[in-house]
TORGU-885575 format. One line per 2 residues: their letters; for each residue y negated, z, x negated of N, C-alpha, C, O, CB. Coordinates in steps of 0.1 Angstrom, whole numbers, plus 5000, padded with zeros to 4 digits. Glycine has a CB too. Layout:
<atoms>
a	Y Z X Y Z X Y Z X Y Z X Y Z X ~ ...
</atoms>
This chain:
<atoms>
xx	3676 3167 3485 3682 3156 3479 3690 3161 3467 3684 3170 3460 3672 3145 3474 ~ 3702 3157 3464 3709 3161 3453 3702 3159 3440 3695 3149 3438 3723 3155 3453
xx	3705 3167 3430 3698 3167 3417 3701 3153 3410 3692 3147 3404 3702 3178 3408 ~ 3713 3149 3411 3717 3136 3404 3709 3125 3410 3705 3116 3402 3732 3134 3406
xx	3708 3124 3423 3700 3113 3429 3685 3114 3425 3679 3103 3422 3701 3113 3444 ~ 3680 3126 3424 3666 3127 3419 3664 3123 3405 3655 3116 3402 3662 3142 3420
xx	3674 3126 3396 3673 3122 3382 3674 3107 3381 3666 3101 3374 3684 3128 3374 ~ 3683 3100 3389 3684 3086 3388 3671 3079 3393 3667 3069 3387 3696 3081 3397
xx	3666 3084 3404 3653 3079 3409 3642 3081 3398 3633 3072 3396 3649 3086 3422 ~ 3642 3092 3392 3632 3095 3381 3633 3086 3369 3623 3081 3364 3633 3109 3377
xx	3645 3083 3365 3648 3074 3354 3643 3060 3358 3636 3053 3350 3663 3074 3350 ~ 3647 3056 3370 3643 3042 3374 3628 3041 3375 3622 3031 3371 3649 3039 3388
xx	3622 3051 3381 3607 3051 3382 3600 3051 3369 3591 3044 3366 3602 3063 3391 ~ 3606 3060 3360 3600 3061 3346 3601 3048 3339 3592 3043 3332 3607 3072 3339
xx	3613 3041 3340 3614 3028 3333 3606 3017 3339 3600 3009 3332 3629 3024 3333 ~ 3604 3017 3352 3596 3007 3358 3581 3009 3354 3574 3000 3351 3597 3008 3374
xx	3577 3022 3355 3563 3025 3350 3561 3022 3336 3551 3017 3332 3560 3040 3353 ~ 3572 3024 3328 3571 3021 3313 3570 3006 3310 3563 3003 3301 3584 3026 3307
xx	3576 2998 3318 3575 2984 3316 3561 2979 3319 3555 2972 3311 3585 2976 3326 ~ 3555 2984 3330 3541 2981 3333 3531 2986 3322 3522 2979 3318 3537 2987 3347
xx	3534 2999 3318 3525 3005 3307 3527 2996 3294 3517 2994 3288 3530 3019 3305 ~ 3539 2992 3291 3541 2984 3279 3534 2971 3280 3528 2966 3270 3556 2982 3276
xx	3535 2965 3292 3528 2952 3294 3513 2954 3292 3506 2945 3285 3531 2946 3308 ~ 3507 2964 3297 3493 2967 3295 3490 2969 3280 3480 2963 3275 3489 2980 3303
xx	3498 2977 3273 3495 2979 3259 3497 2966 3251 3490 2964 3241 3505 2990 3254 ~ 3507 2958 3255 3509 2945 3248 3497 2936 3250 3492 2929 3241 3522 2938 3253
xx	3492 2936 3262 3480 2927 3265 3468 2932 3257 3459 2924 3253 3476 2928 3280 ~ 3467 2945 3254 3456 2951 3247 3459 2950 3231 3450 2954 3224 3453 2965 3251
xx	3470 2945 3228 3474 2944 3213 3477 2958 3207 3475 2960 3195 3463 2938 3206 ~ 3482 2967 3215 3484 2981 3210 3499 2986 3212 3502 2997 3208 3475 2991 3218
xx	3507 2977 3216 3521 2982 3218 3528 2985 3204 3536 2994 3204 3530 2970 3225 ~ 3524 2979 3194 3529 2982 3180 3526 2996 3176 3534 3002 3169 3524 2972 3170
xx	3515 3001 3181 3511 3015 3177 3521 3025 3182 3522 3036 3176 3497 3018 3182 ~ 3527 3022 3193 3537 3032 3199 3549 3034 3189 3554 3044 3188 3542 3027 3213
xx	3552 3023 3182 3564 3023 3173 3560 3033 3161 3570 3038 3155 3567 3009 3167 ~ 3548 3035 3158 3544 3043 3147 3547 3058 3150 3546 3066 3141 3529 3042 3144
xx	3550 3061 3162 3554 3075 3166 3567 3079 3159 3570 3090 3156 3555 3077 3181 ~ 3576 3069 3157 3589 3072 3151 3593 3064 3139 3603 3067 3132 3600 3069 3162
xx	3585 3054 3135 3588 3046 3124 3576 3044 3115 3564 3045 3119 3593 3032 3128 ~ 3578 3040 3102 3567 3037 3093 3561 3024 3095 3549 3021 3092 3571 3039 3079
xx	3569 3014 3100 3564 3001 3102 3563 2998 3117 3572 3002 3125 3573 2991 3095 ~ 3553 2991 3121 3551 2988 3135 3556 2974 3139 3553 2964 3131 3536 2990 3139
xx	3563 2973 3150 3567 2960 3155 3566 2960 3170 3567 2971 3176 3581 2955 3150 ~ 3564 2949 3176 3564 2948 3191 3577 2953 3197 3576 2961 3207 3560 2934 3195
xx	3588 2949 3192 3601 2953 3197 3603 2968 3196 3607 2974 3206 3612 2945 3190 ~ 3600 2974 3185 3601 2988 3183 3591 2996 3192 3595 3006 3197 3599 2992 3168
xx	3580 2990 3194 3570 2996 3203 3575 2997 3218 3574 3007 3225 3557 2989 3203 ~ 3581 2985 3222 3587 2985 3235 3599 2995 3237 3599 3002 3247 3592 2971 3238
xx	3608 2995 3227 3619 3004 3228 3615 3018 3228 3619 3026 3236 3629 3001 3216 ~ 3605 3022 3219 3600 3036 3219 3594 3040 3232 3597 3050 3237 3590 3037 3207
xx	3585 3031 3237 3578 3034 3250 3588 3036 3261 3587 3045 3269 3568 3024 3253 ~ 3598 3027 3262 3608 3028 3273 3617 3040 3272 3620 3046 3282 3616 3015 3273
xx	3620 3044 3260 3628 3057 3258 3619 3068 3263 3624 3077 3270 3632 3059 3244 ~ 3606 3069 3258 3597 3080 3262 3595 3080 3277 3596 3091 3283 3584 3078 3255
xx	3593 3069 3283 3590 3069 3298 3602 3071 3306 3601 3077 3317 3584 3055 3302 ~ 3614 3068 3301 3626 3071 3308 3628 3087 3307 3632 3092 3318 3638 3064 3301
xx	3626 3093 3296 3627 3107 3295 3616 3114 3304 3619 3124 3311 3625 3112 3280 ~ 3604 3109 3304 3594 3115 3312 3597 3113 3327 3593 3121 3335 3580 3108 3309
xx	3604 3102 3330 3609 3101 3344 3619 3112 3348 3619 3116 3359 3616 3087 3346 ~ 3627 3116 3339 3637 3127 3341 3629 3140 3343 3632 3148 3352 3647 3128 3329
xx	3618 3142 3335 3610 3154 3336 3603 3154 3350 3602 3164 3356 3599 3154 3324 ~ 3598 3142 3354 3592 3141 3367 3602 3144 3378 3598 3152 3387 3587 3126 3369
xx	3614 3139 3377 3624 3142 3388 3627 3157 3388 3629 3162 3399 3636 3134 3385 ~ 3628 3163 3376 3632 3177 3376 3621 3186 3380 3624 3197 3385 3637 3180 3361
xx	3609 3182 3379 3597 3191 3383 3592 3186 3396 3594 3193 3406 3586 3190 3372 ~ 3585 3176 3396 3578 3171 3409 3588 3166 3419 3585 3167 3431 3568 3160 3406
xx	3600 3161 3415 3610 3156 3424 3615 3167 3434 3619 3163 3445 3621 3151 3416 ~ 3614 3179 3430 3619 3190 3439 3609 3192 3451 3613 3199 3460 3621 3203 3431
xx	3597 3187 3449 3587 3190 3460 3589 3181 3472 3583 3183 3482 3573 3187 3454 ~ 3598 3171 3471 3600 3162 3482 3590 3151 3482 3578 3153 3480 3600 3170 3496
xx	3594 3139 3485 3585 3128 3484 3584 3121 3498 3593 3119 3505 3591 3117 3475 ~ 3572 3119 3501 3568 3111 3513 3559 3100 3508 3555 3100 3496 3562 3119 3525
xx	3556 3091 3517 3546 3080 3513 3532 3086 3510 3524 3079 3504 3546 3069 3523 ~ 3530 3098 3515 3517 3104 3512 3517 3111 3499 3507 3111 3491 3513 3114 3524
xx	3528 3119 3496 3528 3128 3484 3533 3121 3472 3528 3124 3461 3536 3140 3487 ~ 3542 3112 3473 3548 3106 3461 3538 3100 3451 3538 3103 3440 3558 3095 3465
xx	3529 3091 3456 3520 3085 3447 3510 3095 3441 3507 3094 3429 3511 3074 3454 ~ 3506 3105 3448 3497 3116 3443 3504 3124 3432 3499 3128 3422 3492 3125 3454
xx	3517 3128 3435 3525 3135 3425 3527 3127 3412 3526 3133 3401 3538 3140 3431 ~ 3529 3114 3414 3531 3106 3402 3518 3104 3394 3519 3105 3382 3536 3092 3407
xx	3507 3103 3401 3494 3102 3394 3491 3115 3386 3487 3114 3375 3483 3099 3404 ~ 3494 3126 3393 3492 3139 3386 3501 3140 3373 3497 3144 3363 3496 3151 3395
xx	3514 3135 3375 3523 3135 3364 3518 3126 3352 3518 3131 3340 3537 3129 3368 ~ 3512 3115 3355 3507 3106 3345 3495 3112 3338 3494 3112 3325 3503 3093 3351
xx	3486 3118 3345 3474 3125 3339 3478 3137 3331 3473 3139 3320 3464 3129 3350 ~ 3488 3144 3335 3493 3156 3327 3498 3151 3314 3495 3157 3304 3503 3164 3335
xx	3506 3141 3314 3512 3136 3302 3501 3129 3293 3503 3129 3281 3523 3126 3304 ~ 3491 3123 3299 3479 3118 3291 3473 3130 3283 3470 3129 3271 3469 3111 3300
xx	3470 3141 3290 3464 3152 3283 3473 3158 3272 3469 3160 3261 3461 3164 3294 ~ 3486 3160 3276 3496 3165 3266 3498 3155 3254 3497 3159 3243 3509 3168 3273
xx	3501 3143 3258 3504 3133 3247 3493 3128 3239 3493 3129 3227 3511 3121 3254 ~ 3482 3123 3246 3471 3117 3239 3462 3127 3233 3457 3125 3221 3464 3107 3248
xx	3459 3137 3240 3448 3146 3236 3454 3158 3227 3447 3164 3219 3441 3152 3248 ~ 3467 3161 3228 3472 3172 3221 3484 3169 3211 3482 3171 3199 3478 3183 3231
xx	3494 3163 3216 3506 3160 3208 3504 3150 3197 3506 3152 3185 3518 3156 3216 ~ 3498 3138 3201 3496 3128 3190 3486 3132 3180 3489 3130 3168 3490 3115 3197
xx	3475 3139 3183 3466 3144 3172 3473 3154 3163 3471 3154 3151 3454 3150 3178 ~ 3482 3162 3169 3490 3172 3160 3499 3164 3151 3501 3168 3139 3498 3181 3169
xx	3506 3154 3156 3515 3146 3148 3508 3138 3137 3513 3136 3126 3523 3136 3156 ~ 3495 3134 3139 3488 3126 3130 3478 3134 3122 3470 3129 3114 3481 3115 3137
xx	3478 3147 3124 3469 3157 3117 3454 3152 3119 3446 3152 3109 3472 3157 3102 ~ 3451 3148 3131 3437 3144 3134 3431 3154 3144 3437 3163 3148 3436 3129 3139
xx	3418 3151 3148 3411 3160 3157 3417 3160 3171 3421 3149 3176 3396 3156 3158 ~ 3417 3171 3178 3422 3172 3192 3411 3168 3201 3399 3171 3199 3427 3186 3195
xx	3414 3162 3212 3405 3159 3223 3394 3150 3220 3383 3151 3226 3399 3172 3228 ~ 3396 3140 3211 3386 3131 3207 3387 3119 3217 3397 3114 3220 3387 3125 3193
xx	3375 3116 3223 3375 3105 3234 3369 3093 3228 3357 3092 3225 3367 3110 3246 ~ 3378 3083 3226 3374 3070 3221 3377 3059 3232 3382 3063 3243 3381 3066 3208
xx	3374 3047 3230 3378 3036 3239 3393 3036 3241 3398 3035 3252 3373 3023 3234 ~ 3401 3038 3230 3415 3039 3231 3420 3050 3240 3430 3049 3247 3422 3040 3217
xx	3413 3062 3239 3417 3073 3247 3416 3070 3262 3424 3073 3270 3408 3085 3244 ~ 3405 3064 3266 3402 3060 3280 3412 3049 3284 3417 3050 3296 3388 3056 3282
xx	3415 3040 3276 3425 3030 3279 3439 3036 3281 3446 3032 3290 3426 3019 3268 ~ 3442 3046 3273 3455 3053 3275 3455 3061 3288 3465 3062 3295 3457 3063 3263
xx	3443 3066 3292 3443 3073 3305 3446 3063 3316 3454 3066 3325 3428 3079 3307 ~ 3440 3051 3315 3443 3041 3325 3458 3038 3325 3464 3037 3336 3435 3028 3322
xx	3464 3036 3313 3478 3033 3312 3487 3045 3318 3497 3042 3325 3482 3031 3298 ~ 3484 3057 3314 3492 3068 3319 3490 3070 3334 3500 3074 3341 3488 3081 3312
xx	3478 3068 3339 3476 3070 3354 3484 3059 3361 3490 3062 3371 3461 3069 3357 ~ 3483 3047 3356 3491 3036 3363 3506 3039 3362 3513 3037 3371 3487 3022 3356
xx	3510 3043 3350 3524 3047 3348 3528 3057 3359 3538 3056 3365 3527 3052 3334 ~ 3520 3068 3360 3524 3079 3369 3524 3074 3383 3533 3078 3391 3514 3090 3367
xx	3514 3066 3387 3514 3061 3401 3526 3053 3404 3532 3054 3415 3501 3052 3403 ~ 3531 3045 3394 3543 3037 3396 3555 3046 3397 3564 3043 3405 3544 3026 3385
xx	3556 3056 3389 3567 3065 3389 3568 3072 3403 3578 3073 3409 3566 3076 3378 ~ 3556 3077 3408 3556 3083 3421 3560 3074 3432 3568 3078 3441 3542 3088 3424
xx	3555 3062 3432 3559 3052 3443 3573 3048 3441 3581 3048 3451 3549 3040 3442 ~ 3577 3045 3429 3591 3040 3427 3601 3051 3430 3612 3048 3436 3593 3036 3413
xx	3598 3063 3427 3607 3074 3430 3608 3076 3445 3619 3079 3450 3603 3087 3423 ~ 3597 3075 3452 3597 3076 3466 3605 3065 3472 3613 3068 3482 3582 3075 3472
xx	3604 3053 3467 3612 3042 3473 3627 3044 3470 3635 3041 3478 3607 3028 3466 ~ 3630 3049 3458 3644 3051 3454 3650 3064 3460 3663 3066 3458 3645 3051 3439
xx	3642 3072 3466 3648 3085 3472 3654 3082 3485 3647 3078 3495 3636 3095 3473 ~ 3667 3084 3487 3673 3081 3500 3667 3089 3511 3664 3101 3510 3688 3084 3499
xx	3664 3082 3522 3659 3089 3534 3644 3091 3534 3639 3097 3544 3665 3102 3535 ~ 3636 3087 3524 3622 3089 3524 3615 3083 3536 3607 3089 3543 3616 3084 3511
xx	3618 3070 3538 3612 3063 3549 3616 3069 3563 3608 3070 3572 3616 3048 3549 ~ 3629 3073 3564 3633 3079 3576 3626 3093 3578 3622 3096 3589 3649 3081 3575
xx	3625 3101 3567 3618 3114 3569 3604 3112 3573 3599 3119 3581 3619 3121 3555 ~ 3597 3102 3567 3583 3099 3570 3582 3095 3585 3573 3099 3592 3577 3089 3561
xx	3591 3087 3589 3591 3082 3603 3594 3094 3612 3587 3095 3623 3602 3072 3605 ~ 3603 3103 3609 3605 3115 3617 3593 3124 3618 3589 3129 3629 3617 3123 3611
xx	3585 3126 3607 3573 3134 3607 3563 3127 3616 3556 3134 3624 3568 3135 3593 ~ 3561 3114 3616 3552 3107 3624 3556 3109 3639 3547 3111 3647 3551 3092 3620
xx	3569 3107 3642 3573 3109 3656 3571 3123 3661 3567 3125 3672 3588 3105 3656 ~ 3574 3133 3652 3572 3147 3656 3558 3149 3659 3554 3156 3668 3578 3156 3646
xx	3549 3144 3650 3535 3146 3652 3530 3139 3665 3522 3145 3673 3527 3140 3640 ~ 3535 3127 3668 3531 3120 3680 3536 3128 3693 3529 3129 3703 3537 3106 3680
xx	3548 3134 3692 3554 3142 3703 3545 3154 3705 3543 3157 3717 3568 3146 3699 ~ 3541 3161 3695 3532 3172 3696 3519 3169 3703 3514 3176 3712 3530 3179 3683
xx	3513 3157 3698 3501 3153 3704 3502 3149 3719 3494 3152 3727 3495 3141 3696 ~ 3513 3143 3722 3516 3139 3736 3518 3152 3745 3513 3152 3756 3529 3130 3737
xx	3525 3162 3740 3527 3174 3748 3515 3182 3750 3513 3189 3759 3538 3182 3741 ~ 3505 3180 3741 3492 3188 3742 3484 3181 3753 3475 3188 3759 3485 3188 3729
x	3485 3168 3755 3477 3161 3765 3480 3164 3779 3474 3159 3788 3478 3147 3763
</atoms>
């Protein structure tokens, strides 16, 4: 798949995953905390904007890295889940503590809720990127047909 199409699919998947992640954070009353990454004052609107910018950029990162591996209905969700968990480790356990001069790798209730959010985000990125990737369903169908043909020829 051309690089441009992969990037567009990654951005779309990242933004869709970001909307779901933001809704989860808003329901938990934590979306304002995201705004504190870039501003001194927290607001819901700034939290949404910040999170969507971050998840859009992470969607590009996903497309540039995992997107090259090829997506099927089997691999896309798993690659997306791995992407989400990797960014949870990097973002929540390493980068945010460094920015806030706090302890690394501290596991609180918020840490585990963030894992849920990042995993859900990643899963959505993987599925959405698979859906937005031209030819994914056709490629999956061809693999199934080829497998069935091999099984039939063995019989």
